[in-house]
C-alpha positions in Angstrom: -0.3 -0.2 0.0 1.1 3.7 -1.0 1.4 6.2 2.1 1.6 9.5 2.1 5.7 9.4 2.0 8.1 10.1 -0.9 11.9 9.6 -1.3 14.0 12.6 -3.5 17.0 11.7 -4.4 19.8 12.8 -6.3 19.6 16.7 -4.3 22.8 18.5 -5.0 24.8 19.1 -1.8 24.2 22.8 -1.9 20.4 22.2 -1.3 19.6 23.6 2.5 16.5 22.3 3.5 14.2 25.7 3.8 14.8 25.3 0.0 13.5 21.9 0.2 11.0 22.7 2.2 9.6 25.4 0.2 9.5 23.4 -3.0 7.9 20.8 -1.1 4.8 22.7 0.3 3.7 24.1 -3.0 2.4 20.6 -3.5 0.6 20.5 0.2 1.0 21.6 3.2 3.5 19.6 4.4 3.8 16.7 7.7 7.6 16.8 8.0 10.5 16.5 5.8 14.0 14.8 7.2 16.5 15.7 5.2 20.7 14.2 6.8 22.8 16.8 8.0 25.7 17.9 5.6 28.9 15.0 6.1 32.4 16.2 4.8 32.6 12.7 2.6 32.2 13.4 -0.6 30.7 10.1 -1.0 28.2 10.5 1.2 27.1 14.2 -0.6 26.9 12.6 -4.3 23.8 10.5 -3.0 22.0 13.3 -1.3 18.0 13.1 -0.5 15.1 13.9 1.5 11.7 12.3 2.7 8.9 14.4 2.3 5.6 13.5 4.4 1.9 15.0 3.3 -1.1 14.8 5.4 -2.7 12.4 2.4 -1.8 10.6 0.1 -3.6 12.6 -2.5 -0.7 15.4 -2.0 1.8 12.4 -2.2 0.7 11.7 -5.8 0.2 15.3 -6.8 3.8 15.9 -5.5 4.8 12.7 -7.3 3.3 14.5 -10.5 4.5 17.8 -10.3 7.9 17.7 -8.9 9.1 14.4 -10.6 12.0 15.7 -13.3 12.8 18.6 -12.0 16.4 20.4 -12.2 17.6 22.2 -9.1 21.3 23.2 -9.7 21.0 21.6 -13.2 20.9 18.6 -11.3 17.4 16.3 -12.2 16.1 14.8 -9.0 14.2 11.8 -8.8 11.0 11.7 -6.9 9.1 8.0 -5.6 6.9 6.4 -3.1 8.6 6.3 0.2 8.6 2.6 1.2 10.7 1.7 4.8 11.3 -1.5 4.0 12.5 -1.0 0.6 15.0 2.7 1.0 17.1 0.4 3.4 17.7 -2.0 0.3 18.9 0.8 -1.8 20.8 1.8 0.6 22.5 -1.8 0.1 22.4 -1.8 -3.6 24.6 1.6 -3.1 26.9 0.1 -1.0 27.0 3.2 1.2 29.1 1.2 4.3 29.0 4.6 6.0 25.1 4.2 6.9 24.1 1.6 8.5 20.5 0.8 9.9 21.1 2.8 13.3 21.6 6.1 11.4 18.8 5.5 9.1 16.5 4.7 12.0 18.3 8.3 14.2 17.4 10.3 11.0 14.2 9.4 10.0 12.3 7.5 12.9 
């Protein structure tokens, strides 16, 4: 079942949480936006992402439609539904050893 959360990937490191709040609130009121803090690790910054939660599923669906393909600082962001289990699998696929399950839980839960 689809939830009210979406994940935006491929976010340029110079994008602030405030910019993301402004962008995603254009679709509907936000319940939350989780955005990991900047890190000095260059590899970590290549895989920047945020998780956006809306109050209603219709809002998340609308956001998916209007923000897919949006470019921020000439980098096209990728947006999909956020599924807690699939997100951890994506981290494993990207082979990011410095992000373990505890770090992800601390950021998003």
